[in-house]
N, C-alpha and C positions, 0 to 999 in steps of 0.2 A: 162911821158907822154909814153902811151901803144900809140902804131903805130898800124895800122890796126886792131885797135878794132873787134871782131865777125869773123876773119879771123883766118887761120895759128895756129901760135903758142900761141897768146892770150887767155890764160887762165884766168875762172874768178880766180882762188886761187891768180893771179900775183896781185889782188886788195888789198890782205894782206900781201903778202911776198912782195913787194917794196914799198919804199916810193915815190908813184905816186900825181901827182896832174890834171892831163886830161888823157882822152880819145879818140884819134880818131879814130871818125867811118870809117871804109874802104870807098870805093869811090865805093866797087862794089854792095853795098846796097844802096848809092846815086844816083847810076845811072840810077837805076829803079823807083825814085819817082818822080811824088806821083801816077802814076797809077799801081805800085805793090802793093797791099794789104799786101802780105807777107814783104817786104821789111818796110813799113810804120811802121808796128807793132814790126819790131824787132827794128828799129829805136828809135821810142818810147820807147819802154825798154829798150836801152842803152841808152838813156838821162835822162828817170826816177830812173836808178840805179845809175848812175854818180852822179844827183846833190843830191839822197838821201845818196850817200855815201860823199858828198862834194865836189868833183869832179868838173874840168870845163870838157866840153863835146864840139869837134870840129866834124865837117864831112868834108871829105876828098871829092875833087871831082864835084862839084859844078859849074855846068855849064848851068844851066836856071834858070828865075827867077822864074818859078813855085816851083824846087828845093828851091830854097830860103825860098820863102815863107812860104813852108811845114815846114821848119827846124824853121822858125821864130816864127810859131804858135806855134810850140810844147815848146819853149824856147829853143833851140837849140842856146846858144850864139854865137858860134864863127863858123865861116865855111873856108872854102878856092877852090880856082878851078878858071881854065878859066874864068867865070864870073865876076870875078875881075880884073883878072889879069893873062898874060902869063907868065911863067918861066922868068927871066933875069936877066944879070949879075949887080952884085954889083954897079956899078956908074949908070947903067939905073934904078936902082929902087930906087937910092937916087934922081934923079933925077923927077922919077914918084913919091915918097912920098912926096917931095916937093911941084907938082904940084895938089895934091889931094885934096880935097873936104871936109870941116871937116863932119864926120857922114859917112862918105863912104869907 
């Protein structure tokens, strides 16, 4: 995976140089959804590019239902963030995972 895609050292040339299967969109873009037009355009472009390259695309930092809805609407298949769960210790994660409803 290329983490924090779209910021820092995440170059487009990495898409050809490394054997990757996932792009993780940096939370700095997600944070401004769905209000910010530029953030929406950038995320749409990353998702479209990733899908056309056969990569899985994940959005980081999803905190609101509106952000999750936008990402679902543009077929961003995966997301992570406080909307779903807070960081937790392994034992707590195991208990949380067992208590989850299917599809969530």
